[in-house]
N, C-alpha and C positions, 0 to 999 in steps of 0.2 A: 438443440445441441449447441454447446458453446463453440464459438468461432474457431478457437485454436484446435479443438478436437476435430472439427470438420476438416481443417487444413491437414492435420496429422494423418487422416485417411489417405491423402494423396502424396504426402512427402515423407511419411514415415518419421524417422529420427533426424532427418536432415535439418540444418539450421534454418530457422525462420525468424522474422522480425515480429515481436509482439508488443504493441503499445498498451500501456496501462497507466493507472493513476493511484497515488496514495495521498492520505490527508494527515497532516500534523494537527491534531486536535488538542488545544490547550485549555485547561481549566483556570479558574481564578488564582490558583496557587502556582501558576506557570509549570504545571505538570503535564506531560504529554501522554496521551492514551496509547498504550502498546498492547499488542496481542501476541500471545505465545501460540505459535502454530505447531501442529503435529509434525510437520516436515522440517523443523529446524528451530532456530532461536526466536527471539523476540523481533517484532516488526511493527510497522504502521498498518492501520486498516487500509485496504485498497485491493485492487486486482486488475484484471485484464479487460480491455475494451471489447464490446460486442459490436456487431455490424450496425451502422447507423447512429451510433452514439458519439457525442463529443467527449473529450477527455474529462471535462467538468461533470457531465452526466455520469460517466463511468465512476468517478470519485464518489459522487452522491449515492449512486446505486450500491456500490460495493460497501460503503460505510453502513448504509441501512441494512444490507443483507448480513453483514458480519457482526454488527454491534446493536442494531435496533435503533440507532440514533439518526436523526435527520439533521444534516449539516447544511448551513446556508452561508452566504457571503464568503464564498471561497476565494482566496487570493492565490494566484499562481506565483510560486516562488522560483521555479526553475524546471528544466527538462534535462534528464540525464540519459545519455545514449553513447554508443561507440564501443570500441573493443573492450573497454573495462567492464562492460555490462553484458558480456557473453556468459552464458550459463550452460552447463550440461547437467541435467537432473538425473536422479538415480535410475530412472527407467531408460536412459540413453538419449532422450530428447535433447536437442540442442537449440538454443535460441539466443537472440540478441534482444534485450529489453530496451524499450524506450519508455521512460517513466516520468510522468508529470507529477510534480510535488506541489500540493496545495496546502494552505494553512487556514484555520478558522478557530475562533473562540465561540462562534454562534452555533449552539447545539440545542436540539429539542428532543425530548423523550428520555426514557430511562435505558440504561445499558442492559441489553439482552444478548447474551453470548450465543453464537451459532456453534454448537459443539461439534458439528461436522467439519468445521474449519479451524477452530481454536480450542486449545486446552483451557485457557483463561485469558483475562484482560485486566489491566490495571493502569492507573495513572502513576507515572514515574517522574520524579524531579529531573529536570534537564541536566542538572549538575551531577546526577548519579545514574546515568543510563547503564543498563545491564551490559556485561562484558560480551554476551552472545547476541547483541543487537545486530541483526542482519541488515538493517536499513540505516546504520550509523552515517554512512556517507551521503544519505539523503536528508539527514536532520542537521548534522553539525555545521554545515555552511550557513545555516539560517538562524542559529540559536540567538545570536546578538540582535538580529533584526526583529525576531518575533516576540522577544520578551520586553521590548520597549513599552 
């Protein structure tokens, strides 16, 4: 059972802190891999930490599960947390996210979409990010730094 689901058995919809990680994966054309989730707009591959994992391990596992890609040489760009990262989801669950943002161009394997989590995936030019990008504030601070 996923850790957050285990916690929810005890705290119901009360606010909890959930750590997780996302990865900015760039190809040679400086396009970022985005996934269209069923529960909202476009975002970065990633997800929530499980017991005993490091944030880097979380990032690698989530990318593999969601995309079929193996990512290596992850560079930590930053960690986002605080009151601006409070969420109340449609089922009433409340949370404060703590999200580590990693970056890599080192990818192995072919893209295989997990259709339980994603409608589709595509590489998008950094200069033309979708208007419904939910992770915009996780990407934009690093655009100049990662396309060098």
